[in-house]
N, CA and C atoms of all chains as a GROMACS GRO file, in nm:
protein
  582
    1MET      N    1  -0.388  -4.299  -2.095
    1MET     CA    2  -0.512  -4.261  -2.023
    1MET      C    3  -0.480  -4.211  -1.882
    2SER      N    4  -0.532  -4.096  -1.852
    2SER     CA    5  -0.508  -4.047  -1.717
    2SER      C    6  -0.637  -4.061  -1.636
    3LYS      N    7  -0.619  -4.103  -1.513
    3LYS     CA    8  -0.736  -4.118  -1.427
    3LYS      C    9  -0.762  -3.987  -1.356
    4SER      N   10  -0.887  -3.945  -1.349
    4SER     CA   11  -0.916  -3.825  -1.273
    4SER      C   12  -0.943  -3.867  -1.129
    5LYS      N   13  -0.876  -3.795  -1.038
    5LYS     CA   14  -0.892  -3.829  -0.897
    5LYS      C   15  -1.020  -3.768  -0.846
    6ALA      N   16  -1.114  -3.848  -0.806
    6ALA     CA   17  -1.245  -3.801  -0.761
    6ALA      C   18  -1.297  -3.699  -0.862
    7SER      N   19  -1.354  -3.588  -0.814
    7SER     CA   20  -1.406  -3.490  -0.908
    7SER      C   21  -1.308  -3.374  -0.922
    8GLU      N   22  -1.216  -3.366  -0.829
    8GLU     CA   23  -1.124  -3.252  -0.828
    8GLU      C   24  -1.028  -3.260  -0.947
    9PRO      N   25  -1.010  -3.147  -1.016
    9PRO     CA   26  -0.911  -3.149  -1.123
    9PRO      C   27  -0.770  -3.161  -1.064
   10ASN      N   28  -0.673  -3.164  -1.149
   10ASN     CA   29  -0.536  -3.189  -1.106
   10ASN      C   30  -0.481  -3.073  -1.026
   11VAL      N   31  -0.455  -3.100  -0.901
   11VAL     CA   32  -0.409  -2.994  -0.812
   11VAL      C   33  -0.267  -3.025  -0.766
   12VAL      N   34  -0.182  -2.924  -0.771
   12VAL     CA   35  -0.049  -2.938  -0.714
   12VAL      C   36  -0.041  -2.838  -0.597
   13PHE      N   37  -0.015  -2.892  -0.479
   13PHE     CA   38  -0.002  -2.805  -0.362
   13PHE      C   39   0.142  -2.758  -0.348
   14ILE      N   40   0.160  -2.627  -0.346
   14ILE     CA   41   0.294  -2.572  -0.335
   14ILE      C   42   0.327  -2.548  -0.188
   15GLY      N   43   0.435  -2.608  -0.143
   15GLY     CA   44   0.476  -2.592  -0.003
   15GLY      C   45   0.615  -2.534   0.006
   16SER      N   46   0.698  -2.594   0.089
   16SER     CA   47   0.828  -2.532   0.117
   16SER      C   48   0.944  -2.601   0.045
   17LYS      N   49   0.913  -2.691  -0.048
   17LYS     CA   50   1.023  -2.752  -0.125
   17LYS      C   51   1.077  -2.653  -0.227
   18SER      N   52   1.176  -2.694  -0.304
   18SER     CA   53   1.232  -2.604  -0.403
   18SER      C   54   1.133  -2.583  -0.517
   19VAL      N   55   1.140  -2.466  -0.579
   19VAL     CA   56   1.050  -2.434  -0.689
   19VAL      C   57   1.059  -2.541  -0.798
   20MET      N   58   1.181  -2.585  -0.827
   20MET     CA   59   1.199  -2.678  -0.938
   20MET      C   60   1.129  -2.811  -0.916
   21SER      N   61   1.115  -2.854  -0.792
   21SER     CA   62   1.046  -2.980  -0.769
   21SER      C   63   0.897  -2.966  -0.802
   22TYR      N   64   0.842  -2.847  -0.781
   22TYR     CA   65   0.701  -2.825  -0.817
   22TYR      C   66   0.686  -2.807  -0.968
   23VAL      N   67   0.785  -2.742  -1.029
   23VAL     CA   68   0.782  -2.726  -1.175
   23VAL      C   69   0.778  -2.864  -1.241
   24LEU      N   70   0.862  -2.952  -1.190
   24LEU     CA   71   0.870  -3.088  -1.244
   24LEU      C   72   0.736  -3.161  -1.227
   25ALA      N   73   0.677  -3.149  -1.109
   25ALA     CA   74   0.548  -3.214  -1.082
   25ALA      C   75   0.442  -3.164  -1.179
   26CYS      N   76   0.443  -3.034  -1.205
   26CYS     CA   77   0.343  -2.975  -1.295
   26CYS      C   78   0.364  -3.020  -1.439
   27ILE      N   79   0.490  -3.020  -1.481
   27ILE     CA   80   0.519  -3.061  -1.619
   27ILE      C   81   0.476  -3.206  -1.642
   28THR      N   82   0.501  -3.289  -1.542
   28THR     CA   83   0.459  -3.429  -1.551
   28THR      C   84   0.309  -3.438  -1.572
   29GLN      N   85   0.234  -3.363  -1.493
   29GLN     CA   86   0.088  -3.363  -1.504
   29GLN      C   87   0.043  -3.316  -1.642
   30LEU      N   88   0.105  -3.207  -1.688
   30LEU     CA   89   0.064  -3.152  -1.817
   30LEU      C   90   0.098  -3.248  -1.931
   31ASN      N   91   0.211  -3.318  -1.918
   31ASN     CA   92   0.250  -3.412  -2.022
   31ASN      C   93   0.165  -3.539  -2.023
   32GLU      N   94   0.096  -3.563  -1.912
   32GLU     CA   95   0.006  -3.678  -1.907
   32GLU      C   96  -0.124  -3.650  -1.981
   33GLY      N   97  -0.133  -3.532  -2.036
   33GLY     CA   98  -0.250  -3.498  -2.115
   33GLY      C   99  -0.356  -3.421  -2.038
   34ASN      N  100  -0.323  -3.383  -1.917
   34ASN     CA  101  -0.421  -3.306  -1.841
   34ASN      C  102  -0.426  -3.164  -1.894
   35GLN      N  103  -0.547  -3.121  -1.928
   35GLN     CA  104  -0.561  -2.990  -1.987
   35GLN      C  105  -0.544  -2.879  -1.884
   36ASP      N  106  -0.606  -2.900  -1.769
   36ASP     CA  107  -0.603  -2.797  -1.665
   36ASP      C  108  -0.526  -2.844  -1.543
   37LEU      N  109  -0.462  -2.749  -1.482
   37LEU     CA  110  -0.381  -2.779  -1.364
   37LEU      C  111  -0.399  -2.664  -1.267
   38ILE      N  112  -0.423  -2.695  -1.141
   38ILE     CA  113  -0.440  -2.588  -1.043
   38ILE      C  114  -0.325  -2.592  -0.944
   39LEU      N  115  -0.257  -2.479  -0.929
   39LEU     CA  116  -0.153  -2.466  -0.826
   39LEU      C  117  -0.215  -2.398  -0.706
   40LYS      N  118  -0.201  -2.462  -0.589
   40LYS     CA  119  -0.255  -2.401  -0.468
   40LYS      C  120  -0.144  -2.375  -0.369
   41ALA      N  121  -0.148  -2.260  -0.305
   41ALA     CA  122  -0.046  -2.228  -0.205
   41ALA      C  123  -0.105  -2.136  -0.099
   42ARG      N  124  -0.045  -2.141   0.019
   42ARG     CA  125  -0.088  -2.054   0.128
   42ARG      C  126   0.032  -1.980   0.186
   43GLY      N  127   0.002  -1.864   0.246
   43GLY     CA  128   0.106  -1.791   0.318
   43GLY      C  129   0.227  -1.761   0.234
   44ARG      N  130   0.344  -1.787   0.290
   44ARG     CA  131   0.467  -1.749   0.221
   44ARG      C  132   0.493  -1.831   0.096
   45ALA      N  133   0.425  -1.944   0.082
   45ALA     CA  134   0.444  -2.026  -0.038
   45ALA      C  135   0.377  -1.965  -0.161
   46ILE      N  136   0.298  -1.859  -0.140
   46ILE     CA  137   0.230  -1.794  -0.252
   46ILE      C  138   0.330  -1.745  -0.357
   47SER      N  139   0.439  -1.683  -0.312
   47SER     CA  140   0.540  -1.636  -0.408
   47SER      C  141   0.596  -1.753  -0.487
   48ARG      N  142   0.613  -1.867  -0.421
   48ARG     CA  143   0.669  -1.984  -0.488
   48ARG      C  144   0.572  -2.038  -0.594
   49ALA      N  145   0.443  -2.029  -0.566
   49ALA     CA  146   0.343  -2.073  -0.665
   49ALA      C  147   0.350  -1.984  -0.789
   50VAL      N  148   0.367  -1.855  -0.770
   50VAL     CA  149   0.379  -1.763  -0.883
   50VAL      C  150   0.508  -1.793  -0.960
   51ASP      N  151   0.617  -1.815  -0.889
   51ASP     CA  152   0.743  -1.855  -0.955
   51ASP      C  153   0.722  -1.980  -1.039
   52THR      N  154   0.658  -2.079  -0.981
   52THR     CA  155   0.635  -2.206  -1.049
   52THR      C  156   0.559  -2.185  -1.180
   53ALA      N  157   0.449  -2.110  -1.172
   53ALA     CA  158   0.367  -2.085  -1.291
   53ALA      C  159   0.447  -2.010  -1.398
   54GLU      N  160   0.524  -1.913  -1.356
   54GLU     CA  161   0.601  -1.833  -1.451
   54GLU      C  162   0.711  -1.915  -1.518
   55ILE      N  163   0.779  -1.998  -1.441
   55ILE     CA  164   0.886  -2.080  -1.498
   55ILE      C  165   0.827  -2.181  -1.597
   56ILE      N  166   0.713  -2.240  -1.562
   56ILE     CA  167   0.650  -2.336  -1.652
   56ILE      C  168   0.618  -2.273  -1.786
   57ARG      N  169   0.551  -2.161  -1.783
   57ARG     CA  170   0.505  -2.109  -1.912
   57ARG      C  171   0.614  -2.038  -1.991
   58HIS      N  172   0.714  -1.984  -1.924
   58HIS     CA  173   0.818  -1.915  -2.001
   58HIS      C  174   0.932  -2.007  -2.043
   59ARG      N  175   0.958  -2.111  -1.964
   59ARG     CA  176   1.077  -2.188  -1.994
   59ARG      C  177   1.049  -2.329  -2.046
   60PHE      N  178   0.945  -2.393  -1.996
   60PHE     CA  179   0.928  -2.535  -2.027
   60PHE      C  180   0.806  -2.568  -2.113
   61VAL      N  181   0.696  -2.499  -2.093
   61VAL     CA  182   0.574  -2.533  -2.167
   61VAL      C  183   0.519  -2.406  -2.233
   62PRO      N  184   0.573  -2.374  -2.351
   62PRO     CA  185   0.535  -2.247  -2.414
   62PRO      C  186   0.386  -2.236  -2.446
   63ASP      N  187   0.319  -2.352  -2.463
   63ASP     CA  188   0.176  -2.343  -2.494
   63ASP      C  189   0.089  -2.348  -2.368
   64ALA      N  190   0.149  -2.327  -2.254
   64ALA     CA  191   0.070  -2.318  -2.130
   64ALA      C  192   0.033  -2.173  -2.107
   65GLN      N  193  -0.086  -2.152  -2.056
   65GLN     CA  194  -0.125  -2.014  -2.027
   65GLN      C  195  -0.197  -2.007  -1.893
   66ILE      N  196  -0.192  -1.889  -1.834
   66ILE     CA  197  -0.262  -1.868  -1.707
   66ILE      C  198  -0.409  -1.845  -1.739
   67LYS      N  199  -0.492  -1.933  -1.690
   67LYS     CA  200  -0.634  -1.923  -1.722
   67LYS      C  201  -0.707  -1.839  -1.617
   68ASN      N  202  -0.669  -1.857  -1.493
   68ASN     CA  203  -0.739  -1.786  -1.386
   68ASN      C  204  -0.650  -1.777  -1.262
   69ILE      N  205  -0.666  -1.668  -1.188
   69ILE     CA  206  -0.597  -1.656  -1.059
   69ILE      C  207  -0.697  -1.609  -0.956
   70GLU      N  208  -0.704  -1.678  -0.845
   70GLU     CA  209  -0.793  -1.634  -0.739
   70GLU      C  210  -0.720  -1.628  -0.607
   71ILE      N  211  -0.755  -1.530  -0.527
   71ILE     CA  212  -0.697  -1.525  -0.393
   71ILE      C  213  -0.809  -1.535  -0.290
   72SER      N  214  -0.776  -1.585  -0.175
   72SER     CA  215  -0.877  -1.604  -0.071
   72SER      C  216  -0.811  -1.605   0.066
   73THR      N  217  -0.894  -1.614   0.168
   73THR     CA  218  -0.843  -1.622   0.304
   73THR      C  219  -0.891  -1.752   0.366
   74GLU      N  220  -0.800  -1.826   0.426
   74GLU     CA  221  -0.837  -1.952   0.492
   74GLU      C  222  -0.809  -1.941   0.641
   75LYS      N  223  -0.893  -2.011   0.717
   75LYS     CA  224  -0.870  -2.016   0.862
   75LYS      C  225  -0.790  -2.142   0.893
   76ILE      N  226  -0.684  -2.128   0.967
   76ILE     CA  227  -0.609  -2.248   1.007
   76ILE      C  228  -0.604  -2.257   1.159
   77GLU      N  229  -0.597  -2.379   1.208
   77GLU     CA  230  -0.591  -2.403   1.352
   77GLU      C  231  -0.448  -2.379   1.399
   78ARG      N  232  -0.436  -2.302   1.504
   78ARG     CA  233  -0.302  -2.283   1.563
   78ARG      C  234  -0.273  -2.399   1.657
   79SER      N  235  -0.149  -2.439   1.662
   79SER     CA  236  -0.113  -2.551   1.751
   79SER      C  237  -0.136  -2.513   1.897
   80GLU      N  238  -0.121  -2.383   1.928
   80GLU     CA  239  -0.144  -2.339   2.067
   80GLU      C  240  -0.290  -2.301   2.091
   81GLY      N  241  -0.380  -2.343   2.002
   81GLY     CA  242  -0.521  -2.313   2.017
   81GLY      C  243  -0.560  -2.187   1.944
   82GLY      N  244  -0.689  -2.175   1.912
   82GLY     CA  245  -0.736  -2.059   1.837
   82GLY      C  246  -0.711  -2.077   1.688
   83THR      N  247  -0.755  -1.977   1.611
   83THR     CA  248  -0.736  -1.986   1.467
   83THR      C  249  -0.659  -1.864   1.418
   84ALA      N  250  -0.598  -1.880   1.303
   84ALA     CA  251  -0.529  -1.768   1.238
   84ALA      C  252  -0.578  -1.760   1.095
   85ASN      N  253  -0.579  -1.640   1.040
   85ASN     CA  254  -0.615  -1.624   0.900
   85ASN      C  255  -0.489  -1.630   0.814
   86VAL      N  256  -0.498  -1.701   0.705
   86VAL     CA  257  -0.384  -1.707   0.615
   86VAL      C  258  -0.435  -1.688   0.472
   87SER      N  259  -0.361  -1.610   0.394
   87SER     CA  260  -0.401  -1.587   0.256
   87SER      C  261  -0.365  -1.708   0.170
   88ALA      N  262  -0.443  -1.729   0.066
   88ALA     CA  263  -0.418  -1.842  -0.023
   88ALA      C  264  -0.434  -1.796  -0.167
   89ILE      N  265  -0.371  -1.871  -0.257
   89ILE     CA  266  -0.383  -1.840  -0.400
   89ILE      C  267  -0.412  -1.968  -0.478
   90GLU      N  268  -0.488  -1.955  -0.584
   90GLU     CA  269  -0.511  -2.067  -0.676
   90GLU      C  270  -0.483  -2.018  -0.817
   91ILE      N  271  -0.385  -2.079  -0.880
   91ILE     CA  272  -0.350  -2.041  -1.018
   91ILE      C  273  -0.388  -2.156  -1.110
   92THR      N  274  -0.476  -2.130  -1.204
   92THR     CA  275  -0.515  -2.234  -1.300
   92THR      C  276  -0.435  -2.216  -1.429
   93ILE      N  277  -0.364  -2.323  -1.464
   93ILE     CA  278  -0.286  -2.322  -1.587
   93ILE      C  279  -0.352  -2.415  -1.687
   94SER      N  280  -0.363  -2.373  -1.810
   94SER     CA  281  -0.417  -2.465  -1.909
   94SER      C  282  -0.332  -2.462  -2.034
   95LYS      N  283  -0.334  -2.572  -2.106
   95LYS     CA  284  -0.256  -2.582  -2.228
   95LYS      C  285  -0.341  -2.538  -2.346
   96LYS      N  286  -0.283  -2.453  -2.430
   96LYS     CA  287  -0.354  -2.414  -2.552
   96LYS      C  288  -0.368  -2.537  -2.640
   97LYS      N  289  -0.479  -2.545  -2.708
   97LYS     CA  290  -0.499  -2.660  -2.799
   97LYS      C  291  -0.428  -2.634  -2.931
   98MET      N  292   0.218  -0.491  -2.354
   98MET     CA  293   0.130  -0.382  -2.310
   98MET      C  294   0.214  -0.268  -2.255
   99SER      N  295   0.206  -0.154  -2.317
   99SER     CA  296   0.281  -0.041  -2.265
   99SER      C  297   0.183   0.058  -2.203
  100LYS      N  298   0.215   0.097  -2.081
  100LYS     CA  299   0.128   0.192  -2.014
  100LYS      C  300   0.201   0.325  -2.006
  101SER      N  301   0.131   0.433  -2.032
  101SER     CA  302   0.194   0.562  -2.012
  101SER      C  303   0.186   0.596  -1.864
  102LYS      N  304   0.296   0.647  -1.813
  102LYS     CA  305   0.302   0.676  -1.669
  102LYS      C  306   0.201   0.781  -1.627
  103ALA      N  307   0.175   0.876  -1.720
  103ALA     CA  308   0.086   0.986  -1.686
  103ALA      C  309  -0.054   0.935  -1.653
  104SER      N  310  -0.102   0.841  -1.735
  104SER     CA  311  -0.240   0.796  -1.717
  104SER      C  312  -0.248   0.678  -1.620
  105GLU      N  313  -0.137   0.637  -1.567
  105GLU     CA  314  -0.136   0.521  -1.478
  105GLU      C  315  -0.223   0.547  -1.355
  106PRO      N  316  -0.306   0.450  -1.321
  106PRO     CA  317  -0.389   0.468  -1.203
  106PRO      C  318  -0.306   0.455  -1.076
  107ASN      N  319  -0.373   0.461  -0.964
  107ASN     CA  320  -0.304   0.465  -0.836
  107ASN      C  321  -0.238   0.333  -0.804
  108VAL      N  322  -0.109   0.338  -0.790
  108VAL     CA  323  -0.032   0.217  -0.768
  108VAL      C  324   0.031   0.221  -0.629
  109VAL      N  325   0.019   0.110  -0.557
  109VAL     CA  326   0.089   0.096  -0.430
  109VAL      C  327   0.191  -0.016  -0.447
  110PHE      N  328   0.318   0.016  -0.430
  110PHE     CA  329   0.422  -0.085  -0.440
  110PHE      C  330   0.441  -0.152  -0.304
  111ILE      N  331   0.427  -0.284  -0.303
  111ILE     CA  332   0.442  -0.359  -0.179
  111ILE      C  333   0.587  -0.405  -0.165
  112GLY      N  334   0.649  -0.368  -0.056
  112GLY     CA  335   0.788  -0.407  -0.034
  112GLY      C  336   0.803  -0.485   0.095
  113SER      N  337   0.900  -0.447   0.176
  113SER     CA  338   0.929  -0.530   0.293
  113SER      C  339   0.879  -0.470   0.425
  114LYS      N  340   0.798  -0.364   0.416
  114LYS     CA  341   0.741  -0.311   0.541
  114LYS      C  342   0.630  -0.402   0.591
  115SER      N  343   0.570  -0.367   0.703
  115SER     CA  344   0.464  -0.451   0.759
  115SER      C  345   0.339  -0.444   0.671
  116VAL      N  346   0.262  -0.551   0.671
  116VAL     CA  347   0.140  -0.556   0.590
  116VAL      C  348   0.050  -0.437   0.623
  117MET      N  349   0.040  -0.407   0.752
  117MET     CA  350  -0.055  -0.304   0.794
  117MET      C  351  -0.020  -0.165   0.739
  118SER      N  352   0.108  -0.138   0.717
  118SER     CA  353   0.142  -0.007   0.662
  118SER      C  354   0.093   0.004   0.517
  119TYR      N  355   0.092  -0.108   0.446
  119TYR     CA  356   0.039  -0.106   0.309
  119TYR      C  357  -0.113  -0.102   0.308
  120VAL      N  358  -0.173  -0.172   0.404
  120VAL     CA  359  -0.319  -0.168   0.416
  120VAL      C  360  -0.364  -0.023   0.436
  121LEU      N  361  -0.294   0.046   0.524
  121LEU     CA  362  -0.327   0.185   0.555
  121LEU      C  363  -0.311   0.273   0.430
  122ALA      N  364  -0.202   0.254   0.358
  122ALA     CA  365  -0.179   0.333   0.236
  122ALA      C  366  -0.291   0.311   0.135
  123CYS      N  367  -0.334   0.186   0.123
  123CYS     CA  368  -0.441   0.154   0.027
  123CYS      C  369  -0.574   0.214   0.070
  124ILE      N  370  -0.605   0.203   0.198
  124ILE     CA  371  -0.733   0.257   0.247
  124ILE      C  372  -0.738   0.407   0.225
  125THR      N  373  -0.626   0.474   0.249
  125THR     CA  374  -0.619   0.618   0.227
  125THR      C  375  -0.651   0.651   0.081
  126GLN      N  376  -0.589   0.577  -0.010
  126GLN     CA  377  -0.614   0.600  -0.153
  126GLN      C  378  -0.761   0.576  -0.188
  127LEU      N  379  -0.816   0.467  -0.137
  127LEU     CA  380  -0.955   0.436  -0.169
  127LEU      C  381  -1.050   0.541  -0.112
  128ASN      N  382  -1.018   0.592   0.007
  128ASN     CA  383  -1.104   0.693   0.068
  128ASN      C  384  -1.093   0.829   0.001
  129GLU      N  385  -0.986   0.848  -0.076
  129GLU     CA  386  -0.972   0.975  -0.150
  129GLU      C  387  -1.061   0.974  -0.274
  130GLY      N  388  -1.132   0.866  -0.291
  130GLY     CA  389  -1.226   0.861  -0.402
  130GLY      C  390  -1.172   0.789  -0.524
  131ASN      N  391  -1.053   0.732  -0.511
  131ASN     CA  392  -0.997   0.660  -0.626
  131ASN      C  393  -1.069   0.527  -0.644
  132GLN      N  394  -1.121   0.507  -0.763
  132GLN     CA  395  -1.200   0.388  -0.787
  132GLN      C  396  -1.114   0.264  -0.796
  133ASP      N  397  -1.004   0.277  -0.868
  133ASP     CA  398  -0.917   0.162  -0.889
  133ASP      C  399  -0.783   0.180  -0.821
  134LEU      N  400  -0.730   0.070  -0.776
  134LEU     CA  401  -0.604   0.073  -0.704
  134LEU      C  402  -0.527  -0.051  -0.747
  135ILE      N  403  -0.400  -0.033  -0.781
  135ILE     CA  404  -0.321  -0.149  -0.822
  135ILE      C  405  -0.211  -0.175  -0.720
  136LEU      N  406  -0.208  -0.296  -0.667
  136LEU     CA  407  -0.099  -0.337  -0.578
  136LEU      C  408   0.005  -0.410  -0.662
  137LYS      N  409   0.130  -0.366  -0.653
  137LYS     CA  410   0.237  -0.432  -0.727
  137LYS      C  411   0.340  -0.487  -0.630
  138ALA      N  412   0.387  -0.607  -0.658
  138ALA     CA  413   0.490  -0.665  -0.572
  138ALA      C  414   0.576  -0.759  -0.654
  139ARG      N  415   0.697  -0.780  -0.607
  139ARG     CA  416   0.789  -0.873  -0.673
  139ARG      C  417   0.848  -0.969  -0.570
  140GLY      N  418   0.887  -1.085  -0.620
  140GLY     CA  419   0.958  -1.182  -0.535
  140GLY      C  420   0.882  -1.218  -0.410
  141ARG      N  421   0.950  -1.216  -0.297
  141ARG     CA  422   0.886  -1.262  -0.173
  141ARG      C  423   0.776  -1.169  -0.123
  142ALA      N  424   0.774  -1.047  -0.175
  142ALA     CA  425   0.669  -0.954  -0.132
  142ALA      C  426   0.533  -0.988  -0.192
  143ILE      N  427   0.532  -1.084  -0.286
  143ILE     CA  428   0.406  -1.123  -0.349
  143ILE      C  429   0.304  -1.172  -0.246
  144SER      N  430   0.350  -1.254  -0.151
  144SER     CA  431   0.258  -1.302  -0.047
  144SER      C  432   0.201  -1.185   0.033
  145ARG      N  433   0.286  -1.084   0.055
  145ARG     CA  434   0.240  -0.968   0.132
  145ARG      C  435   0.135  -0.888   0.055
  146ALA      N  436   0.150  -0.883  -0.076
  146ALA     CA  437   0.050  -0.814  -0.158
  146ALA      C  438  -0.085  -0.884  -0.148
  147VAL      N  439  -0.082  -1.018  -0.150
  147VAL     CA  440  -0.207  -1.094  -0.137
  147VAL      C  441  -0.267  -1.072   0.002
  148ASP      N  442  -0.183  -1.076   0.105
  148ASP     CA  443  -0.231  -1.046   0.241
  148ASP      C  444  -0.298  -0.908   0.247
  149THR      N  445  -0.232  -0.809   0.187
  149THR     CA  446  -0.284  -0.673   0.190
  149THR      C  447  -0.423  -0.666   0.126
  150ALA      N  448  -0.435  -0.725   0.008
  150ALA     CA  449  -0.564  -0.723  -0.064
  150ALA      C  450  -0.672  -0.793   0.018
  151GLU      N  451  -0.638  -0.906   0.078
  151GLU     CA  452  -0.736  -0.982   0.153
  151GLU      C  453  -0.781  -0.909   0.279
  152ILE      N  454  -0.687  -0.847   0.348
  152ILE     CA  455  -0.722  -0.774   0.470
  152ILE      C  456  -0.810  -0.654   0.436
  153ILE      N  457  -0.776  -0.584   0.326
  153ILE     CA  458  -0.855  -0.467   0.287
  153ILE      C  459  -1.000  -0.508   0.263
  154ARG      N  460  -1.020  -0.611   0.181
  154ARG     CA  461  -1.159  -0.637   0.142
  154ARG      C  462  -1.238  -0.711   0.249
  155HIS      N  463  -1.170  -0.788   0.335
  155HIS     CA  464  -1.246  -0.861   0.437
  155HIS      C  465  -1.265  -0.780   0.566
  156ARG      N  466  -1.168  -0.693   0.597
  156ARG     CA  467  -1.177  -0.630   0.727
  156ARG      C  468  -1.212  -0.482   0.722
  157PHE      N  469  -1.161  -0.409   0.623
  157PHE     CA  470  -1.174  -0.264   0.629
  157PHE      C  471  -1.265  -0.203   0.523
  158VAL      N  472  -1.265  -0.257   0.402
  158VAL     CA  473  -1.343  -0.197   0.294
  158VAL      C  474  -1.431  -0.305   0.230
  159PRO      N  475  -1.546  -0.331   0.292
  159PRO     CA  476  -1.632  -0.442   0.246
  159PRO      C  477  -1.678  -0.426   0.101
  160ASP      N  478  -1.684  -0.302   0.052
  160ASP     CA  479  -1.729  -0.285  -0.087
  160ASP      C  480  -1.612  -0.284  -0.186
  161ALA      N  481  -1.498  -0.327  -0.142
  161ALA     CA  482  -1.384  -0.342  -0.234
  161ALA      C  483  -1.386  -0.483  -0.292
  162GLN      N  484  -1.349  -0.493  -0.417
  162GLN     CA  485  -1.343  -0.626  -0.478
  162GLN      C  486  -1.219  -0.641  -0.565
  163ILE      N  487  -1.176  -0.764  -0.582
  163ILE     CA  488  -1.061  -0.792  -0.667
  163ILE      C  489  -1.110  -0.790  -0.811
  164LYS      N  490  -1.057  -0.698  -0.887
  164LYS     CA  491  -1.102  -0.683  -1.025
  164LYS      C  492  -1.019  -0.769  -1.120
  165ASN      N  493  -0.889  -0.775  -1.092
  165ASN     CA  494  -0.801  -0.849  -1.183
  165ASN      C  495  -0.671  -0.885  -1.110
  166ILE      N  496  -0.615  -0.999  -1.148
  166ILE     CA  497  -0.484  -1.037  -1.095
  166ILE      C  498  -0.399  -1.083  -1.212
  167GLU      N  499  -0.279  -1.028  -1.222
  167GLU     CA  500  -0.188  -1.072  -1.328
  167GLU      C  501  -0.052  -1.104  -1.270
  168ILE      N  502   0.009  -1.207  -1.326
  168ILE     CA  503   0.146  -1.237  -1.284
  168ILE      C  504   0.238  -1.226  -1.404
  169SER      N  505   0.362  -1.196  -1.378
  169SER     CA  506   0.458  -1.177  -1.487
  169SER      C  507   0.599  -1.203  -1.436
  170THR      N  508   0.693  -1.195  -1.528
  170THR     CA  509   0.833  -1.212  -1.490
  170THR      C  510   0.910  -1.086  -1.528
  171GLU      N  511   0.988  -1.033  -1.434
  171GLU     CA  512   1.066  -0.913  -1.463
  171GLU      C  513   1.214  -0.945  -1.453
  172LYS      N  514   1.290  -0.876  -1.531
  172LYS     CA  515   1.436  -0.892  -1.524
  172LYS      C  516   1.492  -0.782  -1.434
  173ILE      N  517   1.571  -0.822  -1.337
  173ILE     CA  518   1.634  -0.719  -1.254
  173ILE      C  519   1.786  -0.731  -1.265
  174GLU      N  520   1.852  -0.615  -1.248
  174GLU     CA  521   1.998  -0.612  -1.252
  174GLU      C  522   2.054  -0.660  -1.120
  175ARG      N  523   2.146  -0.750  -1.127
  175ARG     CA  524   2.214  -0.793  -1.005
  175ARG      C  525   2.325  -0.695  -0.970
  176SER      N  526   2.347  -0.674  -0.843
  176SER     CA  527   2.452  -0.580  -0.803
  176SER      C  528   2.589  -0.632  -0.846
  177GLU      N  529   2.604  -0.765  -0.850
  177GLU     CA  530   2.733  -0.821  -0.893
  177GLU      C  531   2.738  -0.841  -1.044
  178GLY      N  532   2.646  -0.780  -1.118
  178GLY     CA  533   2.646  -0.791  -1.264
  178GLY      C  534   2.553  -0.901  -1.311
  179GLY      N  535   2.508  -0.889  -1.435
  179GLY     CA  536   2.414  -0.987  -1.490
  179GLY      C  537   2.272  -0.956  -1.447
  180THR      N  538   2.180  -1.039  -1.497
  180THR     CA  539   2.040  -1.016  -1.462
  180THR      C  540   1.981  -1.140  -1.398
  181ALA      N  541   1.875  -1.119  -1.324
  181ALA     CA  542   1.802  -1.231  -1.264
  181ALA      C  543   1.655  -1.215  -1.297
  182ASN      N  544   1.584  -1.325  -1.308
  182ASN     CA  545   1.441  -1.318  -1.330
  182ASN      C  546   1.369  -1.320  -1.196
  183VAL      N  547   1.271  -1.234  -1.184
  183VAL     CA  548   1.193  -1.235  -1.061
  183VAL      C  549   1.044  -1.228  -1.098
  184SER      N  550   0.962  -1.304  -1.027
  184SER     CA  551   0.819  -1.302  -1.053
  184SER      C  552   0.755  -1.177  -0.994
  185ALA      N  553   0.649  -1.134  -1.056
  185ALA     CA  554   0.580  -1.014  -1.007
  185ALA      C  555   0.430  -1.037  -1.014
  186ILE      N  556   0.357  -0.962  -0.932
  186ILE     CA  557   0.211  -0.972  -0.932
  186ILE      C  558   0.151  -0.832  -0.936
  187GLU      N  559   0.037  -0.821  -1.000
  187GLU     CA  560  -0.039  -0.696  -0.998
  187GLU      C  561  -0.183  -0.730  -0.961
  188ILE      N  562  -0.228  -0.676  -0.850
  188ILE     CA  563  -0.365  -0.701  -0.806
  188ILE      C  564  -0.443  -0.571  -0.818
  189THR      N  565  -0.547  -0.572  -0.899
  189THR     CA  566  -0.630  -0.452  -0.914
  189THR      C  567  -0.752  -0.463  -0.823
  190ILE      N  568  -0.766  -0.364  -0.735
  190ILE     CA  569  -0.880  -0.360  -0.644
  190ILE      C  570  -0.970  -0.246  -0.687
  191SER      N  571  -1.100  -0.271  -0.690
  191SER     CA  572  -1.189  -0.159  -0.721
  191SER      C  573  -1.305  -0.157  -0.622
  192LYS      N  574  -1.357  -0.038  -0.605
  192LYS     CA  575  -1.470  -0.023  -0.514
  192LYS      C  576  -1.600  -0.039  -0.590
  193LYS      N  577  -1.688  -0.120  -0.535
  193LYS     CA  578  -1.820  -0.132  -0.596
  193LYS      C  579  -1.891   0.002  -0.587
  194LYS      N  580  -1.968   0.034  -0.691
  194LYS     CA  581  -2.041   0.162  -0.688
  194LYS      C  582  -2.166   0.148  -0.604
   0.00000   0.00000   0.00000
């Protein structure tokens, strides 16, 4: 039995670690029986999110498919004050039944 | 999916130049009356392609919308021999009528 965290579906945030560590995190989630998985990334990590999704479906989870991809712009606070715009991506992966 | 090059719509390849140079190239294409525009990028340029699409629709062309996003894996030849896998993205932008 997997517990759903609040109402949000299973989200993996892609940051600056190695691609393989995110691939592993995603595979773990999918093997726990979660049907849908959302990869979220901002800025330069966007390419890594795409890498992660591609490696999962081509190499490790053949019955995984890309369900949806959305891009957006987020405002982030700069440490020196003011805000900056940063692009973001959300890739939804789901397992075929 | 095989596309014939002749019928291929307007494609802008995103590489390592500044985001704004690609934004300008896309705006020029859209202003020439082209309804659809495809941004293509590979590897680390993927984030730049997302930036380009977001800047176009939020800042310069309010009636532009993201029609489709696809990700894939391409094989590239290494200069030292052998092949490497690289992720790729295709973002289709279209102008609302």
